[in-house]
C-alpha positions as CSV (number, residue, x, y, z in Angstrom):
1,X,-0.2,0.1,0.2
2,X,1.9,3.6,-1.0
3,X,2.2,6.1,1.7
4,X,-0.7,8.6,2.5
5,X,0.5,11.3,0.4
6,X,0.0,14.1,3.1
7,X,2.4,12.4,5.3
8,X,4.7,11.3,2.5
9,X,5.0,14.8,1.4
10,X,5.8,16.2,4.6
11,X,8.2,13.5,5.7
12,X,10.4,13.9,2.5
13,X,11.5,17.4,4.0
14,X,11.8,16.4,7.7
15,X,15.2,16.3,8.9
16,X,14.8,13.3,11.2
17,X,14.5,11.2,8.4
18,X,16.9,13.3,6.2
19,X,19.3,14.8,8.1
20,X,20.9,17.6,6.4
21,X,24.5,18.1,7.3
22,X,26.9,20.1,5.5
23,X,30.3,20.0,6.8
24,X,30.8,23.6,6.9
25,X,27.3,24.8,7.3
26,X,26.4,22.5,10.8
27,X,27.9,25.0,12.7
28,X,24.5,27.0,12.3
29,X,22.7,24.2,12.3
30,X,23.6,21.7,15.2
31,X,26.3,22.9,16.9
32,X,25.8,23.8,20.5
33,X,28.2,26.6,20.6
34,X,26.2,28.9,23.1
35,X,25.5,26.7,25.5
36,X,27.9,28.6,27.9
37,X,26.1,30.4,30.2
38,X,23.5,28.6,30.3
39,X,21.4,27.5,33.2
40,X,22.8,24.0,34.1
41,X,19.9,22.9,36.2
42,X,16.6,23.9,35.1
43,X,14.0,23.4,37.8
44,X,11.5,22.8,35.4
45,X,12.7,19.7,34.0
46,X,13.2,15.9,34.9
47,X,16.7,14.7,34.8
48,X,17.9,12.7,31.7
49,X,19.3,9.5,32.8
50,X,23.0,8.6,32.9
51,X,25.1,5.8,32.7
52,X,25.2,2.7,31.1
53,X,21.9,1.5,29.3
54,X,20.6,-0.9,27.0
55,X,19.1,1.4,24.3
56,X,15.6,0.6,22.2
57,X,14.4,-2.7,21.9
58,X,14.1,-4.4,18.4
59,X,11.0,-4.4,16.2
60,X,10.8,-8.0,14.4
61,X,9.4,-7.8,10.5
62,X,8.8,-10.8,8.7
63,X,8.0,-12.3,5.8
64,X,7.6,-15.8,5.8
65,X,11.1,-17.3,6.6
66,X,12.7,-13.9,6.6
67,X,13.5,-11.4,9.3
68,X,14.2,-7.9,9.2
69,X,15.3,-6.3,12.9
70,X,14.3,-2.5,13.1
71,X,16.5,-0.6,15.5
72,X,15.2,2.9,16.2
73,X,17.3,6.2,16.8
74,X,16.4,9.8,18.1
75,X,18.1,12.8,17.3
76,X,18.7,13.9,21.0
77,X,20.0,11.5,23.4
78,X,21.1,12.3,27.0
79,X,24.9,13.6,26.9
80,X,26.6,10.7,29.5
81,X,24.8,8.0,28.2
82,X,26.7,4.8,27.6
83,X,24.8,2.8,25.2
84,X,25.3,-0.6,25.8
85,X,25.4,-2.9,22.2
86,X,24.9,-6.3,23.4
87,X,21.2,-6.7,22.5
88,X,22.4,-6.0,18.9
89,X,25.6,-7.5,18.5
90,X,24.5,-11.3,17.9
91,X,21.8,-10.1,15.4
92,X,24.3,-7.8,13.4
93,X,26.5,-11.3,13.4
94,X,23.6,-13.1,11.9
95,X,22.8,-10.5,9.5
96,X,23.2,-10.6,6.1
97,X,23.0,-6.6,5.2
98,X,22.7,-3.3,7.7
99,X,20.1,-1.0,6.4
100,X,21.4,2.6,7.5
101,X,19.0,5.6,7.1
102,X,18.5,8.2,4.5
103,X,21.0,11.3,4.9
104,X,21.5,14.0,2.3
105,X,25.0,15.5,2.9
106,X,26.8,18.0,1.4
107,X,30.6,18.5,1.6
108,X,33.3,20.9,0.2
109,X,36.4,18.6,0.2
110,X,38.4,21.2,-1.3
111,X,39.9,23.0,1.8
112,X,40.5,26.4,0.1
113,X,36.7,26.6,-1.0
114,X,36.1,25.1,2.6
115,X,37.8,28.2,4.3
116,X,35.9,30.7,1.7
117,X,32.3,28.6,2.1
118,X,33.4,29.3,6.4
119,X,33.4,33.1,5.5
120,X,30.5,33.2,3.8
121,X,28.9,31.5,6.6
122,X,30.3,33.9,9.3
123,X,28.7,36.7,7.0
124,X,25.8,35.5,6.2
125,X,25.0,34.7,9.8
126,X,25.2,38.0,10.9
127,X,22.3,41.0,10.4
128,X,23.5,43.4,8.1
129,X,24.1,46.9,8.3
130,X,24.4,46.6,12.1
131,X,21.0,45.9,12.6
132,X,20.2,43.6,15.5
133,X,17.3,41.4,16.5
134,X,15.3,43.9,17.9
135,X,15.5,45.8,15.1
136,X,14.1,42.9,12.8
137,X,11.6,40.8,15.2
138,X,8.2,41.9,16.2
139,X,8.3,43.5,19.7
140,X,6.2,40.3,21.1
141,X,8.6,38.0,19.7
142,X,11.4,39.7,20.7
143,X,10.4,39.9,24.2
144,X,9.8,36.3,24.2
145,X,13.0,35.4,22.5
146,X,14.6,37.4,25.7
147,X,12.8,35.9,28.1
148,X,14.0,32.0,26.8
149,X,17.7,33.5,26.2
150,X,17.6,34.7,29.7
151,X,17.2,31.5,30.9
152,X,19.4,29.1,28.9
153,X,22.1,31.8,27.4
154,X,22.1,34.9,29.7
155,X,25.8,35.8,28.9
156,X,25.5,35.2,25.4
157,X,24.9,38.9,23.8
158,X,26.5,37.3,20.6
159,X,22.6,35.9,19.4
160,X,21.3,39.4,19.0
161,X,23.5,40.5,16.3
162,X,22.7,37.4,14.4
163,X,20.1,36.5,11.9
164,X,16.7,35.2,13.6
165,X,17.3,31.5,11.7
166,X,20.8,31.2,13.4
167,X,19.6,32.8,17.0
168,X,16.8,30.7,16.9
169,X,19.1,27.6,15.8
170,X,21.9,28.2,18.2
171,X,19.4,29.1,21.1
172,X,17.8,26.0,21.0
173,X,21.1,24.0,21.0
174,X,21.9,26.2,24.5
175,X,18.5,25.2,25.8
176,X,19.2,21.6,24.8
177,X,22.6,21.5,26.2
178,X,21.3,22.6,29.3
179,X,18.7,20.0,29.8
180,X,21.2,17.3,29.5
181,X,20.7,16.5,25.8
182,X,23.2,16.1,23.0
183,X,22.4,15.9,19.2
184,X,23.3,11.9,18.5
185,X,25.8,11.1,16.0
186,X,27.4,8.4,18.1
187,X,25.0,5.4,18.0
188,X,24.3,5.4,14.2
189,X,28.1,5.4,13.6
190,X,28.7,2.7,16.3
191,X,25.9,0.3,14.6
192,X,27.6,0.4,11.0
193,X,31.3,-0.1,12.5
194,X,29.8,-3.6,14.5
195,X,28.0,-4.7,11.2
196,X,31.3,-4.1,9.5
197,X,33.0,-6.1,12.1
198,X,30.5,-8.9,12.0
199,X,30.8,-8.9,8.1
200,X,27.1,-7.5,7.3
201,X,26.9,-5.9,4.1
202,X,26.4,-2.2,4.3
203,X,23.5,-0.8,2.4
204,X,24.0,2.9,2.6
205,X,21.4,5.7,1.8
206,X,23.6,8.9,1.9
207,X,23.8,11.4,-1.1
208,X,26.4,13.8,-0.7
209,X,26.1,15.3,-4.5
210,X,24.5,18.3,-3.2
211,X,26.4,21.5,-4.2
212,X,27.1,23.2,-0.5
213,X,26.7,26.6,-2.6
214,X,23.2,26.0,-3.1
215,X,22.5,25.5,0.7
216,X,24.3,28.9,1.7
217,X,22.3,30.4,-1.2
218,X,19.1,29.2,0.2
219,X,19.9,30.3,3.5
220,X,21.0,33.7,2.0
221,X,18.5,34.6,-0.2
222,X,15.7,33.3,2.7
223,X,12.9,36.3,3.2
224,X,12.8,37.7,6.8
225,X,8.8,36.7,7.2
226,X,10.6,33.1,6.9
227,X,13.1,33.7,9.4
228,X,10.4,35.1,12.1
229,X,8.6,32.1,11.4
230,X,11.5,29.8,12.1
231,X,11.9,31.8,15.3
232,X,8.5,31.4,16.3
233,X,8.5,27.4,15.8
234,X,11.9,27.3,17.6
235,X,10.6,29.2,20.3
236,X,7.6,27.2,21.1
237,X,9.5,24.2,20.9
238,X,11.7,25.3,23.3
239,X,9.1,26.0,25.7
240,X,6.8,23.5,25.3
241,X,9.2,20.6,23.9
242,X,11.9,20.5,26.0
243,X,10.5,17.9,28.7
244,X,8.9,15.6,25.8
245,X,12.8,15.4,24.7
246,X,13.6,14.3,28.0
247,X,11.0,11.4,28.4
248,X,11.9,10.4,24.7
249,X,15.5,10.3,25.3
250,X,14.6,8.7,29.0
251,X,12.8,5.7,26.9
252,X,15.0,5.4,24.4
253,X,17.6,4.9,27.1
254,X,16.1,2.2,28.9
255,X,14.8,0.3,26.1
256,X,10.8,1.5,26.9
257,X,8.8,-0.1,23.8
258,X,5.4,0.6,25.4
259,X,6.5,4.5,25.9
260,X,7.9,4.7,22.9
261,X,5.3,3.9,21.3
262,X,3.0,6.2,22.8
263,X,5.1,8.9,22.3
264,X,4.9,11.7,19.8
265,X,7.7,12.6,17.5
266,X,7.6,16.5,16.4
267,X,10.2,17.9,14.2
268,X,11.4,21.4,15.2
269,X,13.5,21.9,12.1
270,X,10.6,21.2,9.8
271,X,9.7,24.7,9.3
272,X,13.0,26.1,9.3
273,X,14.3,23.6,6.7
274,X,12.0,24.2,4.4
275,X,12.1,27.6,4.5
276,X,16.1,27.8,4.1
277,X,16.5,24.9,1.6
278,X,13.9,25.6,-0.5
279,X,15.3,23.9,-4.2
280,X,13.9,21.9,-6.3
281,X,17.3,19.9,-6.7
282,X,17.2,19.1,-3.0
283,X,14.0,18.0,-2.5
284,X,14.2,15.6,-5.9
285,X,17.5,14.3,-4.1
286,X,15.5,13.9,-1.0
287,X,13.0,11.9,-2.6
288,X,15.2,9.8,-4.8
289,X,16.8,9.2,-1.5
290,X,13.9,7.9,0.3
291,X,12.6,5.8,-2.4
292,X,15.9,3.5,-2.4
293,X,15.6,3.6,1.0
294,X,12.3,1.9,1.3
295,X,13.3,-0.2,-2.0
296,X,16.1,-1.8,0.1
297,X,14.4,-2.4,2.9
298,X,11.5,-4.3,1.1
299,X,14.3,-6.3,-1.1
300,X,15.9,-7.3,2.2
301,X,12.7,-8.6,3.5
302,X,11.8,-10.8,0.0
303,X,15.7,-11.8,-0.4
304,X,17.6,-11.9,2.9
305,X,17.2,-14.5,5.8
306,X,18.1,-12.1,8.4
307,X,18.6,-8.1,7.6
308,X,19.1,-5.0,10.3
309,X,17.7,-1.7,9.9
310,X,18.1,1.7,11.6
311,X,15.0,3.2,10.9
312,X,13.8,6.6,12.7
313,X,11.7,6.0,15.7
314,X,8.8,8.5,14.0
315,X,9.1,5.9,11.4
316,X,8.5,3.1,13.8
317,X,5.9,5.0,16.2
318,X,4.1,7.3,13.5
319,X,0.8,5.5,12.6
320,X,1.9,6.3,8.9
321,X,5.3,5.2,9.0
322,X,7.3,3.1,7.5
323,X,6.6,0.4,10.2
324,X,3.2,0.6,9.7
325,X,2.9,0.8,6.0
326,X,5.3,-2.6,6.3
327,X,2.4,-3.7,8.5
328,X,-0.3,-2.9,6.1
329,X,1.7,-4.7,3.3
330,X,0.9,-7.8,4.8
331,X,4.2,-8.1,6.6
332,X,4.3,-9.5,10.1
333,X,5.4,-6.9,12.8
334,X,6.1,-7.5,16.5
335,X,8.1,-6.6,19.0
336,X,11.4,-8.1,20.5
């Protein structure tokens, strides 16, 4: 059964599914550079778990005698988490293929061009003509921004000179860092290393053909109204979703399958990403990468005795996510 059209259209631009990373651009999007000066113990939030944890349960998708084991990942996990891979190591040793999630990347490998892009980044992150956020944001939104900043980045006044989309991203990083969460790259990397070590064939879905200049041009030309919308969306996430992020991260770390399936998985970057990276070339690359990923999952269920795949948790928990679609196609889906 094909995807629900509305869900599919939105999901193709969601960075929880297709994480946009640019080696020289990621500083603006995800790097927690402004955590310094944040309130290290916000009183309104629960604590994230620490230490060695089992991580999420596995979901089993069966097609007659063939099995696909599905491992769920989150963008944000506890900073001091030590994930124990014991539950997946044996399965990966038995798997014919490891299927990575789709990812669109853009790299500049020429060091001289990379330096030039870094200079461009430094320039386009700042408001022109000496303006500040107070000059470009509606008064009510600016006051709201200052209130959130006073909690998570009280001493970082450099934020005031940045463009709204940049300031919003870096304020979010400070807030996320303050409650004990970090953007996760280690779990997926470790899964790939284990799979290689166990001899599984690597089925990668990373497209890095996009020219970084396209992303920079998209960001440089974004309309101020779109930046303001991005700021509003990010402040709403900080104000309303930080506690839920902690709950999701703790449930993932402790392997609480029941809770993981009950939770929502909103994507705070959707509004900003759609506005900044509004490129037809990018949309085509995203759609193609997504389609190849789905094809690899279906092929594994048809051709392999045992396979292992990494899904974003949204694709596992959402009623119209890929796991639900596989169930509707007649595959048997069960917990570990």
